[in-house]
C-alpha positions as a printed NumPy array, in Angstrom:
array([[124.722, 107.678, 116.931],
       [127.317, 110.404, 116.501],
       [130.758, 109.271, 115.4  ],
       [133.565, 111.67 , 114.804],
       [136.993, 111.014, 113.38 ],
       [140.118, 112.547, 114.853],
       [143.195, 112.258, 112.667],
       [146.483, 112.496, 114.553],
       [148.586, 112.823, 111.449],
       [151.93 , 113.104, 113.162],
       [151.375, 109.806, 114.986],
       [149.764, 108.078, 112.024],
       [146.859, 107.069, 114.275],
       [143.125, 107.271, 113.605],
       [140.781, 107.207, 116.559],
       [137.009, 107.003, 116.422],
       [135.159, 107.888, 119.547],
       [131.691, 108.884, 120.709],
       [128.809, 107.029, 122.293],
       [130.978, 103.981, 122.838],
       [131.869, 103.575, 119.152],
       [134.793, 101.193, 118.719],
       [138.226, 102.592, 117.969],
       [139.246, 101.976, 114.381],
       [142.603, 100.286, 113.805],
       [145.433, 102.391, 112.421],
       [145.498, 102.946, 108.676],
       [147.932, 100.334, 107.375],
       [150.4  , 102.701, 105.802],
       [151.766, 105.412, 108.024],
       [152.899, 107.201, 104.893],
       [149.301, 108.017, 103.999],
       [148.977, 109.962, 107.215],
       [152.024, 112.125, 106.608],
       [150.004, 114.754, 104.792],
       [152.098, 117.561, 106.099],
       [155.215, 116.372, 104.308],
       [153.798, 114.587, 101.249],
       [151.655, 115.719,  98.351],
       [148.436, 113.898,  97.538],
       [150.12 , 112.333,  94.516],
       [152.951, 111.041,  96.721],
       [150.513, 109.678,  99.287],
       [148.566, 107.905,  96.558],
       [151.676, 106.307,  95.104],
       [152.883, 105.195,  98.517],
       [149.54 , 103.553,  99.238],
       [149.295, 102.042,  95.769],
       [152.662, 100.329,  96.241],
       [151.346,  98.551,  99.337],
       [148.14 ,  97.267,  97.727],
       [147.549,  93.74 ,  96.498],
       [145.729,  93.106,  93.224],
       [142.68 ,  92.056,  95.223],
       [142.69 ,  95.33 ,  97.148],
       [143.052,  97.331,  93.954],
       [140.125,  95.61 ,  92.281],
       [138.126,  96.014,  95.477],
       [138.606,  99.771,  95.161],
       [137.235,  99.573,  91.617],
       [134.014,  97.979,  92.888],
       [130.862,  99.992,  93.663],
       [128.082,  97.858,  95.125],
       [124.447,  98.527,  96.092],
       [124.013,  98.565,  99.863],
       [121.475,  95.727, 100.013],
       [123.852,  93.368,  98.193],
       [126.637,  93.072, 100.752],
       [127.375,  93.085, 104.463],
       [129.875,  95.12 , 106.459],
       [131.959,  91.951, 106.797],
       [132.186,  91.732, 103.002],
       [133.2  ,  95.387, 102.792],
       [136.061,  94.579, 105.145],
       [136.998,  91.325, 103.421],
       [136.87 ,  92.587,  99.83 ],
       [138.308,  96.074, 100.469],
       [135.315,  97.556,  98.649],
       [135.841, 101.037,  97.236],
       [132.299, 102.366,  97.128],
       [128.724, 101.649,  98.203],
       [125.554, 103.241,  96.906],
       [121.876, 103.593,  97.499],
       [119.906, 103.21 ,  94.322],
       [116.592, 105.016,  93.886],
       [114.63 , 104.112,  96.999],
       [117.723, 102.736,  98.712],
       [116.965, 104.067, 102.163],
       [117.772, 102.127, 105.365],
       [115.699,  99.061, 106.142],
       [115.099, 100.24 , 109.703],
       [113.532, 103.635, 109.041],
       [113.968, 106.437, 106.561],
       [115.412, 109.03 , 108.935],
       [118.655, 111.034, 108.995],
       [119.819, 109.114, 112.05 ],
       [119.193, 105.76 , 110.399],
       [120.992, 106.87 , 107.248],
       [124.021, 108.039, 109.232],
       [124.135, 104.837, 111.267],
       [123.884, 102.703, 108.102],
       [126.642, 104.543, 106.253],
       [128.876, 104.729, 109.319],
       [128.565, 100.982, 109.861],
       [129.82 , 100.316, 106.338],
       [132.52 , 102.941, 106.765],
       [133.714, 101.424, 110.032],
       [134.06 ,  98.067, 108.308],
       [136.13 ,  99.634, 105.531],
       [138.459, 101.223, 108.059],
       [138.942,  97.805, 109.656],
       [140.234,  96.274, 106.419],
       [143.965,  95.599, 106.096],
       [144.708,  99.03 , 104.63 ],
       [141.775, 100.868, 106.101],
       [140.891, 102.773, 102.929],
       [137.505, 104.466, 103.451],
       [134.586, 103.774, 101.17 ],
       [132.835, 106.554,  99.336],
       [129.05 , 106.311,  99.695],
       [126.901, 107.574,  96.829],
       [123.291, 108.274,  95.873],
       [121.303, 110.159,  93.247],
       [120.607, 113.505,  94.904],
       [119.191, 114.901,  91.699],
       [116.802, 117.438,  93.283],
       [117.907, 117.504,  96.883],
       [118.72 , 114.478,  99.055],
       [115.636, 112.962,  97.488],
       [115.893, 109.439,  98.912],
       [115.665, 110.815, 102.458],
       [112.264, 111.415, 104.042],
       [112.218, 114.949, 105.385],
       [114.849, 116.382, 103.064],
       [113.92 , 119.477, 101.114],
       [112.957, 118.56 ,  97.537],
       [113.886, 121.142,  94.935],
       [112.317, 121.504,  91.493],
       [113.66 , 119.042,  88.956],
       [116.308, 120.408,  86.613],
       [113.999, 121.414,  83.778],
       [112.314, 123.845,  86.177],
       [115.658, 125.165,  87.346],
       [116.556, 125.599,  83.687],
       [113.482, 127.795,  83.356],
       [114.633, 129.854,  86.357],
       [118.11 , 130.102,  84.779],
       [119.746, 131.629,  87.86 ],
       [123.372, 130.514,  88.429],
       [123.537, 131.998,  91.938],
       [120.38 , 130.106,  92.881],
       [121.947, 126.929,  91.496],
       [125.028, 127.382,  93.684],
       [122.815, 127.805,  96.726],
       [120.827, 124.69 ,  95.843],
       [124.05 , 122.73 ,  95.41 ],
       [125.3  , 123.823,  98.811],
       [122.035, 122.952, 100.581],
       [121.987, 119.557,  98.885],
       [125.557, 118.936, 100.041],
       [124.739, 119.821, 103.645],
       [121.728, 117.508, 103.771],
       [123.677, 114.65 , 102.161],
       [126.819, 115.101, 104.268],
       [124.725, 114.961, 107.428],
       [123.857, 111.356, 106.575],
       [127.312, 110.303, 105.329],
       [126.367, 110.292, 101.636],
       [129.401, 112.166, 100.381],
       [129.049, 111.327,  96.684],
       [126.176, 112.72 ,  94.641],
       [125.319, 111.285,  91.206],
       [124.483, 114.761,  89.908],
       [124.334, 117.124,  88.105],
       [122.741, 115.799,  84.965],
       [124.411, 117.576,  82.067],
       [122.414, 115.962,  79.311],
       [121.155, 118.2  ,  76.511],
       [117.693, 116.773,  75.718],
       [116.725, 116.948,  72.062],
       [113.468, 114.991,  72.35 ],
       [111.076, 115.768,  75.211],
       [109.436, 112.357,  74.844],
       [112.45 , 111.083,  76.788],
       [111.642, 109.908,  80.311],
       [114.699, 111.75 ,  81.619],
       [113.952, 115.061,  79.909],
       [113.205, 116.672,  83.276],
       [116.715, 115.765,  84.489],
       [118.191, 118.088,  81.892],
       [118.356, 121.84 ,  82.415],
       [117.778, 122.866,  78.812],
       [118.033, 121.926,  75.152],
       [121.054, 124.171,  74.538],
       [124.578, 123.286,  75.665],
       [125.561, 126.751,  76.89 ],
       [122.456, 126.939,  79.068],
       [123.215, 123.5  ,  80.542],
       [126.895, 124.298,  81.049],
       [126.219, 127.455,  83.04 ],
       [123.726, 125.901,  85.452],
       [125.474, 122.555,  85.883],
       [128.771, 124.278,  86.675],
       [127.08 , 126.525,  89.22 ],
       [125.393, 123.57 ,  90.926],
       [128.679, 121.669,  91.044],
       [130.472, 124.612,  92.629],
       [127.794, 124.796,  95.302],
       [127.77 , 121.055,  95.887],
       [131.537, 120.939,  96.322],
       [131.709, 124.171,  98.327],
       [134.697, 124.12 , 100.649],
       [132.753, 125.492, 103.591],
       [130.493, 122.444, 103.909],
       [133.384, 120.484, 105.398],
       [136.83 , 121.495, 104.185],
       [138.404, 120.778, 101.81 ],
       [135.313, 119.215, 100.227],
       [132.697, 116.942, 101.687],
       [130.342, 116.029,  98.864],
       [131.54 , 115.498,  95.314],
       [129.374, 115.638,  92.24 ],
       [129.132, 113.354,  89.227],
       [128.245, 114.984,  85.917],
       [126.304, 112.453,  83.844],
       [125.896, 110.677,  81.464],
       [128.889, 110.836,  79.148],
       [128.11 , 111.179,  76.244],
       [124.996, 111.992,  74.209],
       [122.268, 110.451,  76.383],
       [119.939, 113.349,  75.595],
       [120.141, 112.779,  71.845],
       [118.975, 109.216,  71.31 ],
       [116.658, 108.188,  68.475],
       [113.069, 107.118,  69.064],
       [112.737, 103.339,  68.962],
       [116.482, 102.701,  69.212],
       [116.584, 101.429,  72.789],
       [117.031,  97.723,  73.459],
       [116.285,  97.94 ,  77.187],
       [112.948,  96.572,  78.452],
       [110.143,  98.481,  76.741],
       [112.096, 101.738,  76.569],
       [111.889, 103.778,  73.366],
       [114.497, 106.542,  73.786],
       [116.372, 105.93 ,  77.017],
       [119.623, 103.98 ,  76.622],
       [119.262, 104.084,  72.852],
       [121.445, 105.167,  69.936],
       [122.572, 108.795,  69.846],
       [121.805, 110.666,  66.639],
       [124.441, 112.655,  64.789],
       [128.011, 112.572,  63.594],
       [131.05 , 113.388,  65.713],
       [130.83 , 117.075,  64.904],
       [127.259, 117.099,  66.241],
       [128.237, 115.348,  69.481],
       [131.06 , 117.786,  69.984],
       [128.872, 120.801,  69.266],
       [125.777, 119.825,  71.272],
       [126.618, 117.24 ,  73.923],
       [130.279, 117.77 ,  74.791],
       [130.512, 121.442,  75.88 ],
       [128.782, 121.018,  79.264],
       [131.376, 118.407,  80.24 ],
       [134.258, 120.736,  79.567],
       [132.49 , 123.367,  81.656],
       [131.991, 121.077,  84.66 ],
       [135.554, 119.771,  84.416],
       [136.761, 123.369,  84.512],
       [134.476, 123.872,  87.537],
       [136.159, 121.042,  89.441],
       [134.385, 117.811,  88.499],
       [136.264, 114.812,  89.9  ],
       [133.942, 112.011,  88.786],
       [132.026, 111.515,  85.544],
       [129.409, 108.817,  84.962],
       [129.322, 107.087,  81.597],
       [126.128, 106.793,  79.572],
       [124.035, 103.726,  78.793],
       [123.566, 105.126,  75.299],
       [125.417, 104.092,  72.16 ],
       [126.946, 105.953,  69.266],
       [127.498, 104.385,  65.856],
       [126.658, 100.996,  67.338],
       [129.124, 101.102,  70.236],
       [128.027, 101.459,  73.84 ],
       [129.619, 104.484,  75.481],
       [130.839, 102.199,  78.254],
       [132.853, 100.385,  75.592],
       [134.244, 103.425,  73.787],
       [137.936, 103.942,  74.485],
       [137.839, 106.832,  72.027],
       [135.317, 108.903,  73.989],
       [136.236, 107.783,  77.512],
       [140.028, 107.688,  77.296],
       [141.151, 109.633,  74.254],
       [138.627, 112.464,  74.488],
       [137.529, 112.731,  78.132],
       [140.753, 111.766,  79.903],
       [143.118, 112.921,  77.188],
       [141.855, 115.784,  75.096],
       [139.65 , 117.313,  77.816],
       [142.167, 116.887,  80.609],
       [139.88 , 115.039,  83.02 ],
       [142.04 , 113.701,  85.862],
       [139.293, 112.202,  88.03 ],
       [137.691, 108.784,  87.654],
       [134.917, 107.452,  85.438],
       [132.159, 105.429,  87.083],
       [129.783, 103.157,  85.226],
       [126.033, 103.43 ,  85.45 ],
       [123.907, 100.759,  87.153],
       [124.958,  97.374,  85.668],
       [125.723,  99.225,  82.439],
       [128.827,  97.264,  81.496],
       [126.653,  94.137,  81.413],
       [125.033,  95.54 ,  78.261],
       [128.287,  95.586,  76.313],
       [128.436,  91.882,  75.592],
       [126.374,  88.821,  76.591],
       [129.676,  87.281,  77.686],
       [130.261,  88.956,  81.059],
       [134.014,  88.371,  80.921],
       [134.248,  90.135,  77.572],
       [132.019,  92.949,  78.834],
       [134.269,  93.56 ,  81.845],
       [137.471,  93.457,  79.814],
       [136.07 ,  95.834,  77.208],
       [134.731,  98.349,  79.738],
       [137.843,  98.53 ,  81.907],
       [140.143,  98.797,  78.896],
       [137.872, 101.506,  77.452],
       [138.397, 103.634,  80.55 ],
       [135.809, 102.704,  83.192],
       [137.586, 103.057,  86.529],
       [134.876, 102.076,  89.015],
       [132.099,  99.649,  88.13 ],
       [128.632, 100.087,  89.598],
       [127.803,  96.455,  90.324],
       [124.328,  96.406,  91.818],
       [124.111,  92.846,  93.033],
       [127.229,  90.667,  92.87 ],
       [130.558,  92.177,  93.862],
       [132.397,  88.849,  93.886],
       [131.423,  88.108,  90.296],
       [132.957,  91.348,  89.078],
       [136.04 ,  91.033,  91.271],
       [136.685,  87.429,  90.224],
       [136.115,  88.252,  86.548],
       [138.46 ,  91.235,  86.505],
       [141.067,  89.277,  88.467],
       [141.003,  86.531,  85.841],
       [141.324,  89.132,  83.099],
       [144.432,  90.624,  84.703],
       [145.955,  87.221,  85.293],
       [145.281,  86.346,  81.647],
       [146.936,  89.554,  80.481],
       [143.756,  90.924,  78.88 ],
       [143.658,  93.864,  81.277],
       [147.06 ,  95.243,  82.154],
       [148.221,  96.006,  85.664],
       [149.029,  99.488,  84.381],
       [145.315,  99.996,  83.552],
       [144.345,  98.747,  87.022],
       [146.889, 101.045,  88.662],
       [145.645, 104.002,  86.636],
       [142.048, 103.365,  87.741],
       [142.951, 102.938,  91.415],
       [145.266, 105.937,  91.344],
       [142.38 , 108.074,  90.09 ],
       [139.984, 106.723,  92.735],
       [142.416, 107.228,  95.615],
       [143.272, 110.713,  94.416],
       [139.619, 111.728,  94.532],
       [139.164, 110.227,  97.992],
       [142.185, 112.086,  99.321],
       [141.326, 115.354,  97.593],
       [137.837, 115.407,  99.106],
       [139.253, 114.804, 102.59 ],
       [137.682, 111.373, 102.986],
       [140.648, 109.894, 104.853],
       [140.441, 112.663, 107.45 ],
       [136.617, 112.822, 107.619],
       [135.078, 109.491, 106.573],
       [131.97 , 109.543, 108.756],
       [128.612, 111.306, 108.561],
       [128.67 , 114.951, 109.624],
       [125.825, 114.371, 112.066],
       [126.213, 117.858, 113.498],
       [124.441, 118.99 , 110.309],
       [121.328, 116.846, 110.83 ],
       [119.418, 119.752, 112.334],
       [119.633, 121.571, 108.996],
       [117.884, 118.826, 107.031],
       [114.569, 120.178, 105.782],
       [115.091, 123.357, 107.781],
       [112.918, 126.461, 107.243],
       [115.854, 128.196, 105.544],
       [116.34 , 125.311, 103.124],
       [112.627, 125.151, 102.374],
       [112.507, 128.892, 101.785],
       [115.268, 128.525,  99.202],
       [113.288, 125.778,  97.483],
       [110.166, 127.948,  97.552],
       [112.121, 130.72 ,  95.855],
       [113.339, 128.243,  93.237],
       [109.763, 127.152,  92.554],
       [108.603, 130.739,  92.07 ],
       [111.468, 131.517,  89.712],
       [110.822, 128.372,  87.656],
       [107.203, 129.109,  86.723],
       [106.637, 130.091,  83.088],
       [103.562, 132.016,  81.973],
       [102.565, 130.873,  78.488],
       [ 99.118, 132.455,  78.094],
       [ 97.34 , 135.257,  79.961],
       [ 94.145, 136.506,  78.293],
       [ 92.711, 139.741,  79.659],
       [ 95.642, 139.873,  82.088],
       [ 93.873, 137.358,  84.318],
       [ 97.08 , 136.68 ,  86.224],
       [ 98.15 , 137.551,  88.808],
       [ 94.927, 136.864,  90.683],
       [ 93.619, 139.135,  93.405],
       [ 93.881, 137.542,  96.841],
       [ 90.422, 138.916,  97.629],
       [ 88.722, 136.979,  94.843],
       [ 85.284, 135.87 ,  96.153],
       [ 85.164, 132.311,  94.809],
       [ 87.971, 130.003,  93.717],
       [ 87.385, 126.548,  92.278],
       [ 90.381, 124.227,  92.11 ],
       [ 90.515, 120.859,  90.39 ],
       [ 93.008, 118.197,  89.412],
       [ 94.877, 115.573,  91.379],
       [ 98.169, 117.463,  91.017],
       [ 96.775, 120.32 ,  93.127],
       [ 96.929, 118.269,  96.313],
       [ 99.448, 115.483,  95.717],
       [103.03 , 115.845,  97.01 ],
       [104.203, 112.847,  94.997],
       [102.984, 114.345,  91.728],
       [104.629, 117.672,  92.595],
       [107.951, 115.951,  93.184],
       [107.925, 113.469,  90.282],
       [110.376, 110.61 ,  89.884],
       [113.546, 110.155,  91.919],
       [111.653, 110.993,  95.12 ],
       [111.857, 108.466,  97.982],
       [111.424, 105.742,  95.34 ],
       [113.193, 105.43 ,  91.983],
       [109.978, 105.943,  90.028],
       [108.468, 108.271,  92.587],
       [104.966, 107.674,  93.877],
       [101.688, 109.539,  94.155],
       [100.343, 110.636,  97.497],
       [101.884, 112.1  , 100.667],
       [105.28 , 110.453, 100.273],
       [107.22 , 113.509, 101.514],
       [106.59 , 116.337, 103.978],
       [105.421, 119.055, 101.627],
       [103.2  , 122.057, 101.089],
       [100.898, 121.206,  98.207],
       [ 99.911, 123.749,  95.597],
       [ 96.378, 123.698,  97.012],
       [ 97.665, 124.428, 100.505],
       [ 99.774, 127.246,  99.146],
       [ 96.737, 128.777,  97.446],
       [ 94.579, 128.411, 100.547],
       [ 97.213, 130.206, 102.599],
       [ 97.615, 132.987, 100.025],
       [ 93.998, 134.1  ,  99.545],
       [ 92.042, 136.436, 101.806],
       [ 90.094, 134.911, 104.712],
       [ 86.775, 135.68 , 103.034],
       [ 87.644, 133.876,  99.802],
       [ 85.656, 130.668,  99.367],
       [ 87.941, 127.923,  98.03 ],
       [ 86.353, 124.715,  96.79 ],
       [ 88.556, 121.817,  95.746],
       [ 87.599, 118.64 ,  93.94 ],
       [ 90.267, 116.605,  92.18 ],
       [ 87.743, 115.456,  89.566],
       [ 86.495, 118.944,  88.746],
       [ 83.013, 118.336,  90.133],
       [ 81.93 , 121.339,  92.212],
       [ 78.879, 122.046,  94.359],
       [ 79.201, 125.782,  93.763],
       [ 78.927, 127.651,  90.471],
       [ 82.305, 127.889,  88.677],
       [ 80.596, 129.824,  85.909],
       [ 79.697, 132.76 ,  88.126],
       [ 81.015, 136.201,  87.263],
       [ 82.942, 136.456,  90.543],
       [ 84.585, 133.034,  90.26 ],
       [ 87.889, 131.825,  88.859],
       [ 88.884, 128.209,  88.294],
       [ 92.39 , 126.819,  88.586],
       [ 92.975, 123.4  ,  87.05 ],
       [ 96.207, 122.007,  88.503],
       [ 96.792, 118.909,  86.422],
       [ 99.885, 116.9  ,  85.721],
       [101.782, 113.778,  84.856],
       [102.031, 110.821,  87.196],
       [105.577, 110.218,  88.499],
       [108.088, 108.324,  86.347],
       [111.824, 107.973,  85.891],
       [114.243, 106.976,  83.131],
       [112.99 , 104.864,  80.237],
       [109.774, 103.93 ,  81.978],
       [108.74 , 107.507,  81.329],
       [109.453, 107.455,  77.587],
       [106.18 , 108.66 ,  76.076],
       [104.766, 108.499,  72.572],
       [101.737, 110.634,  73.491],
       [102.953, 113.458,  75.749],
       [ 99.505, 113.664,  77.282],
       [ 97.936, 113.948,  80.7  ],
       [ 96.71 , 110.77 ,  82.404],
       [ 93.006, 110.031,  81.709],
       [ 91.711, 111.122,  85.131],
       [ 93.441, 114.49 ,  84.789],
       [ 92.142, 114.894,  81.244],
       [ 88.567, 114.292,  82.404],
       [ 88.859, 116.722,  85.303],
       [ 90.271, 119.361,  82.966],
       [ 87.501, 118.776,  80.42 ],
       [ 84.811, 119.247,  83.081],
       [ 86.395, 122.524,  84.118],
       [ 86.72 , 123.688,  80.506],
       [ 82.982, 123.178,  80.121],
       [ 81.884, 124.647,  83.46 ],
       [ 84.244, 127.527,  84.242],
       [ 83.807, 131.122,  83.173],
       [ 87.512, 131.888,  83.66 ],
       [ 90.029, 129.076,  83.68 ],
       [ 93.681, 129.096,  84.7  ],
       [ 95.568, 125.886,  83.874],
       [ 98.685, 124.993,  85.853],
       [100.646, 122.106,  84.359],
       [102.705, 119.96 ,  86.741],
       [104.942, 118.17 ,  84.291],
       [108.471, 117.05 ,  83.572],
       [108.293, 118.175,  79.954],
       [106.097, 119.949,  77.422],
       [102.812, 118.176,  76.72 ],
       [100.758, 118.307,  73.522],
       [ 98.141, 120.954,  74.299],
       [ 97.644, 122.638,  70.919],
       [ 93.954, 121.751,  70.583],
       [ 93.11 , 122.563,  74.203],
       [ 94.956, 125.854,  74.552],
       [ 92.161, 128.029,  73.035],
       [ 89.828, 126.839,  75.827],
       [ 92.055, 128.251,  78.559],
       [ 92.29 , 131.853,  79.7  ],
       [ 95.73 , 131.444,  81.232],
       [ 98.417, 128.776,  81.185],
       [101.271, 128.351,  83.642],
       [103.805, 125.55 ,  83.51 ],
       [105.038, 124.691,  87.013],
       [107.242, 121.75 ,  85.955],
       [107.901, 119.384,  88.895],
       [108.218, 121.866,  91.759],
       [109.089, 119.492,  94.598],
       [108.139, 119.935,  98.23 ],
       [107.371, 123.663,  98.306],
       [104.106, 124.118,  96.447],
       [103.552, 127.51 ,  98.057],
       [106.048, 128.871,  95.551],
       [103.396, 128.355,  92.864],
       [100.851, 130.375,  94.825],
       [103.426, 133.131,  95.372],
       [103.441, 133.817,  91.647],
       [ 99.769, 133.157,  90.898],
       [ 98.794, 135.835,  93.413],
       [101.523, 138.35 ,  92.614],
       [103.81 , 138.1  ,  95.639],
       [106.549, 137.251,  93.176],
       [106.699, 138.062,  89.449],
       [106.681, 135.628,  86.564],
       [110.329, 135.463,  85.475],
       [110.727, 131.918,  84.098],
       [111.492, 131.256,  80.44 ],
       [111.108, 128.013,  78.517],
       [114.386, 126.054,  78.599],
       [113.07 , 123.777,  75.836],
       [111.001, 124.251,  72.712],
       [107.296, 123.437,  73.225],
       [106.18 , 121.402,  70.184],
       [102.92 , 121.957,  68.361],
       [102.743, 118.282,  67.382],
       [104.72 , 115.055,  67.544],
       [105.95 , 115.761,  64.018],
       [108.231, 118.418,  65.507],
       [110.149, 115.854,  67.572],
       [113.044, 115.445,  67.952],
       [114.116, 119.082,  68.02 ],
       [114.453, 120.475,  64.506],
       [112.014, 118.033,  62.922],
       [108.806, 118.837,  61.073],
       [107.654, 122.104,  59.6  ],
       [106.045, 125.258,  60.914],
       [106.561, 127.153,  64.107],
       [106.465, 125.423,  67.496],
       [103.631, 126.195,  69.877],
       [106.126, 128.137,  72.027],
       [109.809, 128.69 ,  71.211],
       [112.795, 128.188,  73.484],
       [113.118, 131.221,  75.762],
       [109.427, 132.151,  75.64 ],
       [107.711, 133.461,  78.76 ],
       [105.188, 136.224,  79.345],
       [105.368, 138.91 ,  81.979],
       [101.997, 140.362,  83.085]])
């Protein structure tokens, strides 16, 4: 279904037409359509004056798509809808189904009394990763290793095109956390452990994502997250489920937060950020969602942020066991739009009672709605609310996949290379490859891929690392693969080389918090067999973070960290066989032991320092 919006501004009339799509009613206020004679600020104020309290609070409500109907969008004047991790359409996970789903919600919004369009959001953290068939880029830690701002802009633009094609015009990215402890389950969502490194890449991605030439003036807006200090929490401080680090208490005094965690936010604000997502984490016992100091005084005041602050998934619920008190505290602290996963009416009714009781002022409500409407108008949502289905043909295109393949190649870091074993000759007679990660698209992609936690197996269209190697070597090369490292040939022969491609199983957020930083048992056993049987062994780690490998490293002839490369595993082969050079550098310190975590702890030198990377 292809719907296109034509805005006849002079007449104040909006018409939707294509394939029999119903005509939307006029936007309630003709003033909003007089863009030629009014500034955005004037249009916002004119619309704000016509809104009821219910309509204002509706705009402050962001609800998960499975928790409401189009009729409720229309009735409640909902401001935003999202797909959580794995929140693809119930019909099928295709671009057409996504566009039809989003457009149906959007049509309902335009049929409300005022006809204010919704903004539809999702976590496109390494491409439009909820969509089957989208190109999946390396996770941010790999892009931090590539450290190429121009590449980041290109990735942002491709991500925007693939999202806009399906109507998802709001991306909950980039992550601008500065991870200080790689045991964190979100470490791979951060670009690097240093704020300047993060700031440069996050700003570049945001510029690409919000590029004016996707659909002018802007079609997809980013959401730097999570403000503030989510990458610096203390081990064991989390009170969520069985998490250890995620959503915990951030270490350090105010000077430390300002020095380490704040600079990337100023950089992305300067680069045009219009939305910021608050953090689940706490500082000095106060949840960030409850901190008027950080959200209002610092972010909106001192830093000059004029956009709106969105909560994380049900995050305001954690402020207080009394939901009423939690809502009052969060909104007064500076949260403008609340991500309510399941029950929009509960939030709307609660905030309405708070306003009526005088515990949340109408001025605070107006400020929040003013910010939300300003963003919607600035991004051109009133003029172009529907999916840009003319872009569907570019989703997962060869050009997009080639960019991702380049990103993979640039992200690889060479940590060991005895006897200059790498790059390998394509004419090598015998090649023995082991490890599940060699032939598993889900492991290559990691978490936040189709499902929130990701999933092993062929969950996305992808070229596996094994397939990339098979395509790279000469026709006469004999390639034997066994995920368990059990080979019928002789991996100890003088003319043979082994490649163990082993890695972590997919995870996301606090469910990935790890006290061991080790490979799963099946991968450990496969690697051990290859250590014992192979004459020359190359180890390729598919991982979202450094693992503890100090004792095993002497057994390996070469070590390459491939991070979580995404859908284009051929990019790994490009570097292993010398079609592209090793250029990646560690964006995080690789610890020798757990005693060296968090960053700066323990004694002695790390196994590999930040910035390390060999060049053959």
